[in-house]
Every structure is written in C-alpha cells, then in structure tokens.
N, C-alpha and C positions, 0 to 999 in steps of 0.2 A: 504493500500500500504506500503510495507517495506521501511525503511529509506535508501536511496541510499548513505548516508554518512558513513554507518557502515563499519568496516574493512572487506576486502575481506577474506573469509575463506581460509586458506592455505591447500588445499586438497592434496598437494604433499609434505608436510613437512617431513613425515616419509616414504612415499611410493610413488614412481613416477607413480603408476597406476592411471588411471582415477577414478573419483568418482563413487562408486557403484550405486548412485542414477540416474546417467545418462547413464552409459554404462553397457551392460550385458557381453560383451566379449571383451577383449583387450590383448595386450602384454605389458610387462614392458617397461618403458622408459629407454633409455640408460643413464647410470650414468657416470659423469665425473670422471677421475682418481683423481682429487684433492678432491673429496668428500669422499674419502676413502682410499687411499691405498699405497701399497708397490710399490716402484720404483725399486725393485731389478730385475736385468736382468737374473741372473743364468748363469751357465757355459755351453755354447753351445757345448763345446768340450767333455763334459762328456758323457759317454755311457748311453743309455737309460735303466733304471732299468727294468728288466724283469717283476717284480711284480707290478711296478708302485706304490710302497708304498709312502706315504707322506714323503718328505724329511725335513719338518719343523714341529715343535711342533704345534699340533692343537690348543693349547691355544693361540698362537700368533694371529690367525685370528678367532678362534672359528669354529664351524661347518659351512662350507660355504653354503651348500645347504642341507636342510632336505627335503626328499621326492623325491630326484633324485633316479636313479637306485642304486646309492651308494653315500655316503657323499663324496664331493670333497674337497680336501685340497691342500694347496700349495705344489708343488712337484709332484702332480698327473699329469697324461697325459690324453689328450683328443684326440681321433682319432689317437693315436699313433704318433702324430706329435707335438702337442701343450702342453707345460709344464706349468701348472698353477703357476703364481706368487702370486696372491692374489685376493680378491674379490673387485670389484668396486662398486657393489650395486645390487639392484633388488627389487623384491616384491613377491607377492603371487604366481605369475605364474612361476617364475624362477629367475635366477641370471645372472649377467654379471661379467666376470673375466678379469683381465689382465693376459696375457700368453706370452710365448716365442715360436715363430715358429722355431722349430729345423731345418727344411728343408731349409728355406730361411733366417734364422738367423735375425729375426726382432721381435719386440714386437708387439702384436696384442691385440684386445679385442674380447672376445668370449661371445655370448649370448647362454645360455643353459637352456632349459625349463624342468620342472619337469616330471619325468617318469609317474607319476599318472595323468597327464593331456594329455595323448596321445589319446584323442578323435579325431574323424575324422575332425570335424570342426576346432578344435584348430590347428591340424597339417597342415590343409589347409591354415589357416591364417599365420602360421609361414613360410610356404613355399612361400606364397604370399608376405610376407615382404622381404624374400631373393630375390625373382625374381624382385620385385619393385626396390630394391636397386641396383641389378645387371644391370638393364636397364639404369641407370643414371650414366654417367661419367662426373663429374663436380667438380671443386675444392671446391665448397661450399655445396656439398652433401657428407655425410659420405660414404666412399668406402667400399664395401664388397669384401672380398678376397676368401671366400669359404663357402660351405654348406655341412654338413655331419651329421652323427649320432654317438652317443657315448652311448653304452649300452642301446639302444632303445630310447634315448633322442636326438631329433634333436638339432643341434647347428649351429650358424652363426658365421663366423670369419670376423671381421671388422678391419679397421684401428684404432689404439689406439690414441686418442686425448689427449695430455698432456695439460690439462687446466681445464675448469669448464663449467657448464651450464650458459646460459644467465640469468636464474633466480637467480642463486647464485651471478653472477657478478653484476647484478642490485642491489641486496641487499647490496653488499660491496661498489659499486661505484656510485650508482644512485643518491645520495644526491647532488652531484655537477658535473653532467655529462656534458662534453663538447659536444656542439651541433654537431660539425663536426664528433666527434667520434661516437655519436649515429647514425648519418646519414650514416656513412660508414658501421657500423654494419648492419643497416637496408637495405642498398643497397646490401650487400652480401647475406642477407637472401632472398631478392627478386630474386637475380640471381639464388640461389639454388632452390627456389620454381618454378621459370620459367623453369629450366632444368627438374624438376620432371614433370611438366605439359607437356613439350615438348615430354617427353617419354611416354605420354598417361596415366599418373597416377595422382590420387588425393591423397594428404597426409592425410587429414581429422583429423589431431590432431596437428596442429601448435600451439605452446605455448613456452614460454621462457625456460621451463625445457627440451624441445626437440631440443633446439638450443645449440650446443657446440661451445665454444670459446677456441682456443689454446692460448699459451702464447703471441703470436703476434696479438691476437684478430682477427685471421682468423676464419670465420664462417664455421661450418658444420651443415647442416640440418640433423637431425637424427630421428630415431624411426619411420619407415614406417610400424609399426605393424597394423595400420588401413588402410593402403593404398589400393586403388582399381584401376583397369584399368577403363578407361571411353572412350566413343566415343563422338565426338563433338556434343553438344546439349543434351547429355544424363544426367539424374539425378539418383543418388543412394539413394533409400529410406531406410535409416537405421539411427537410432538415436544413434550416437556415437560422442565422442568428450569430451572436458574438459570444465566444467562450467567457464564462463567468457570469453571463446574464441569461443564458438559454434555460428555459424550464426543463426539468428532467424528463417529462413525458415526451418532449420533442426529440430528445437525443436517444432515448432507450425504449420507450413504450411503442410498440407497433401494433398493439391491440386496438380494439374499436374506440377506446377512450383516449388513445394517444393522439398527438398532433396539436397544432396551434388553435387556441381558443382565446376568449377574453381572459380566462384564468391564466393562460401562459404569458400574456402581456402583463397581467397583474404580478406574476412572479418576477419578471424582469424589473418592473417598477419597484417592487419590494427590495430587490437587490440594490437599486439606486438609493432607496430610502435608508436601508441599513448602513450604507457607506456615509450618507449625509449625516446620520444621527450618531454614528460611532466612530467615524474617521477611517474605517477600513471595510472592505467587502466581506460578505459572509464567509467566503472561502478563498484561499489562494493556493496555487499549485505550480509545479515546475513546468507543466505543459498543459495543452488543451485536454488531453485524455484524463490526467489526474483531476483537473477542474471538473470535468463532466462526472467522474466517479464520485467526487465529494458532494456535488449538488444532488446526485441521484441517491446516495446511500448514507452520507454522514449527517448527524444531527447538527443543526445550526446553533452556534454558541449564542446564548441569550444576550441581547444587546446590552443589558445592564451589567453583564459580566465583563464586557469590553469597556464600557463607559459607566463606572459605578454610580455616578450621580444621576444617571438617567432613570426616571421613575420606572419601577418594575412593570407597570401597566403597559409600557411600550413593548415589552417582551411579547405579551400575548398578541398584540396587534400585528407586529412584524412577523413573528413566527407563524401565525396563522396564514399570512399571505405567502410565506415561504414553505408551506406544507408540500411534501413530496407528491401527494395525491391531489390533483387539481380540484377534486370534489370537496376537499376539506378546506379550500381557500374561500375567502369571502365571495359572495355571488357577483360582485361588481366592484369597479374601482371607486365608485362613489361611496360605497359602504366602507371601504378601506380608508378613504379620505376623512370621512366623518368620524370614524373611530379614532384616528390620529388626533383630530381636533378635540374630541371629547377627553382623551387622555391628557392632553396638554392643559385643558381647562381644569380638570380635576387636580392636576399636579400643582396648580397655582392656589388651590384651596388647602389650607393646613389641616392635617389629620389630628394634631395635638398641639396646643399652645400652652407654654409654661410662663407664668407671670410671677415676678418677684417685686413686691411693693409693700413697704412697711406702713404706709398710711391706710388704715382699714377702710375708711369711706371711699377713697379713690380706688383701692383694690376691688371693692365691691362693684363700683361703677364700671371699671374696666371689664370685669367678668361679665356683667350684664350686657355690655355693648358687644363683646366678642362672641358671646353665645348667640346673640341675635344676628350678627353679621356672618358667622360661620356655624350654622346649626348642626352640621355633621361633625364638627370638631370637638375633641375632648379638651376642655379648658381647666387647667389647674393653677390656682393662685396660692403663693406662699409669701411669708412675711420677712424672710431674711436670706442671705447669700448661701449659708450652709444648706438650707432646705432645697435651694435651687440645684446644687450639685447632687444631693441625694436623689432628688426626683429625676434629674437628667439621667443618672446612671441606672435608675430603675426602669425607665421607659423613655427612649430618646424622642424628644419632641420635634415638630416641624419648624418651630420658631420659638425664640426665647425673648421675653421682654424683661429688662433689668432696670431697677431703680439704681441711680448712681450711688446714693448714700443710704446704706442699709446696715443694720446691726450684724455682728458676727463676721460677715464677709461683705465688703463693699462691691460696687459694680466693676471696678477695675480688677480686683482680685478674682472675682467670679468669672469675668471674661477671660482672664489669663488661664485659669484652671480649665474652663470649658474648651478653649481653643487648643489645649494640649491633648484633648481626646480625639482620636481619629474619627470617631462616630459623629463629631461636630462639624466635619468638613463641609457638609451641605446645609447646615442649620444656621439661618440668619440670627444674629444677636442685635437687638434694638435697645439702646440705652435711653432711659427717661430721667430727666433731672430738672431740679428747680434752681440749681446754683452753678452748674458747670458752664464753662466757656470754651473758647477756641483751643486753649492749651489742653484741657481735659479731652476734648474731641480728637485732637491730634494724637494724644497718647492712646486713646481707646481705638481709634482707627488703626494705628500701628499694631495693636494687640489683636485685631480681627473683628472689631465691632462693625456692623453694617450700616446702622443709622443712629442718629443722635437727635432726640426730640426734647425740646425745652418746655417745661410746664409753665402755664396751664396748656394742656395738649388738646387740640381739636380732635375729638374722637373719630370723626369721619376721616380725618387725615391719618389717624393711627391705622385704621383698617386698610386704607390705600397703601400706606407705608409697608404694612405686612405683606401685601401682595407683590409690591415692587421688589421688596427685599428677597422674597422667595424666588421670584423670576431671576433676579440678578445673581443670587447665590447659586442657583441651579446651572447657570450659564458659565460660572467662573472657572470650573475645573477643566483643564485642557482635555482634548479628545484622545491623546496618546499617539497622534500622528507625527511623523518627523517634520520639524520645521524646515521649510525650504532654505537652502543655502547654509 
C-alpha cells in the first residue's frame, strides 16, 4: 500500500490539462490572467488592419500558438472582431488569450483550439463546452459571450476574470487562511455548481485550478470542457477527471450504480472544501494509482483532526459528502451548502459561558442577559478567580468573561493561568473592568486576552463582543500548511 503521507503530485504545475494516465480526451483548463499576462487594452478607436498583421514584437510574448491554422500574436484579430492582447495560458490542445472586443468595447478571454485537432469528437466536445456554459446564467459561473471559428479553428469568447485560480490563491494564502473567508469561497463554489446542475449539466472536472477568483474573491466556476447533459437518475460511464478529485465510483465501480452523477460532482466539490477548510487535500499519494486507491478504500481523516480548532460538526458535513458510496452522500449540492452554513452559524453560538464577577447584582444581571441571548448555552457564574480555574478544568467553556479585580485571583493572574492550558487555545477571554486603562489592556492582550470592556458595559455590546471574539479566536490558529517562501 502506498504511503498516504507523501506529497501530492502537482499534475497541473506546467499544464492545466488533466493527467494523461486518467483521461484520454479533454480540453485545456482556463488560465487566470494573473498567471501570465498583459493588461494592455489597445486603442479601440483605431481602424482594423486589413492584413491583421501583428502589431507587437513576437519576442514580447513568443509564438502564442504553434499548430493553429496560423501562429497568433498580439495585435492579430480573431473572427474579425477580437484583437489579441496576449496569451493567458493553455496546453497541448490549444490556448487561451486575453483580447479586446472591438464591437462592444470590452476585454474578453478567448479559448482557441489547434487546427490539427479538428477531429469530429474533439469539435463535438468543444461545442458541448460552449453550449454547457451558455445554458448557465449565474454570477458564480464563468459567462460565455460567443462561439465562432477562426481559420477553421473553433473558439469560445468568455468573460475575462482579473484574478487567479483557487489553486494559485491557496498556494499564496492557504498557510493562515481565515475560516470565514474559506467558507465564503466554498459557499460561492457550491452556488455555481448548483446552477450548473440546475441547467441539467454535470461538470465532471471540479478542482481548484478550474475555480477562478477575481480581485474581490468572487468565484467563477470555469472549464466545462468535460461537461455533459444528464437526466435525473442517469449515470455517465466515462473515466474522466483529475487525480485527487475523481469520485471513487468513476474510477472503480463498473456496476449499474457506477459513473458520473451529481453525487460524483459533489464528491469533487467536497475535496475542494476539505482543502479550503484544513489546508490540505483528503489524500495525497506518490502517483495517480495510489491516489485512486486511497479515495476508493481509505477512511478520510476527520477535518478536525487536521485543523483542531475546526468545530467537530464540520467533520460530519464533509465526511458525508466524501462517502465512498454515492448513495450515502447528500442528495444535492444545495443540501451540502446549507449544512456548511448551519455548522458555521452554530459554531458562533457558545455551548458554555463561564463568568467571573465579584459584584453579585451585576453577576446576576449578566447571567440573565446571557441566558436570554444564548438559550442553548450553559451559563455558569462564579465570584472569584480560583473558582474560574476550577470550573474551567472541570468543563472547558466556549468563552470566559473575567472581572479584572476579583478576590483570590485577579483577572491578570487568571488569564495567565488559563492561557497556559492547551485546552484554552480556542477559548476567547473577555476582560471586564471599572478601573483598568491602556496599560492594563496592553498587558492583558500580551497575556492572551481577546477583548477589554470598560464598565458600565452595554449588555447588547457584550453579546456582540462574545460572538466576534468566538469568530476571531476560531480563525486565529494556522491551518498547518507550509508558508510560501
């Protein structure tokens, strides 16, 4: 059995095409503008050159496509409407360019395939991609503008996303990924895939390199080159996909329940979600065969075992979507998406609140407000610092509220003792005081306190402070991914 701890092979580092060991026929993945290119717009008022000769030196970009009907360079025209700005990327099947739409005066992306690949099957797949994209109108799915031919080479005109792929973004930012940012990206991917399914289409190649993020982190699901139409309950018997993201039933199950369905897309989506939330994929292996075996037969490590501060409820949601048997996965992407949102919402509500306040009247008032604001939480109130430590060790709370000046142990000492416990790593500590100032807060902050509230305290603010502190503390612990550079 291969060692699952080995580094995942980067099959897409140089070429976004799928691995040849898994896929026989595919289309190139869309490449982000930030992975390559020119941001030049060109002068839309200039007249179109009759000969369409290149207006820029070929050395600036090199030969853009070899094997097309003719080598395309910046300044060339496609379809008599689109002027090439530069190459975004591509692979063995063709290339993706940035271009200027002279008719509508906007920048676009164009996917153009090689002239020597004009076999019937490949042309059919390319047309299928265009139609699949055209069927979906959703802000989280890449928009197609047009389809045409240039010197016998079909091309697709799409919206140009100024940003990068999720794969590249994870490499740059995944080391200390904010949990809410990760969930928002995953939420948008789910919305895009749900829209694709609602249009009667399966994507069949969901992976981080096929997810585009613009500069505002708005998601576009892209590259429907393997997309197929499906009817409810139907399965597609074809071995396509990307190692590390292919559902096990596609790779191994040749019985009636095997093949691509909405549940196989959900499996790939859950693999993306697992990496977003934990910083690493569900499995890694030395080659595509070992990856396939792990996905088919090995239990998925619970996400909370990889990222300890992740609420355990995320385990159930992700592991159900990564079930080996597609029948055991959620019935649809929307169910998976809503389950993730519900878990996050529950994670911001404290399970147990521990309060230390020596003023009996104020302590009673705080308890009343907290029980009303968090009816599902256990609220325990004590009068001194020693009782806080004893109660914490007996049952670790979700959040601790400490009065700065208390008998036996003051807030500074109690904070120091609590932060020395590993179990307190994800527990916010909120200090309440009638007399402390900037010096006390500076000291307490250095000791690990999360918030500093000055009495008299607005109790509505206290409730909001608890929620903010829970959110920030849950996001604070790194994901365990290597920091780039």
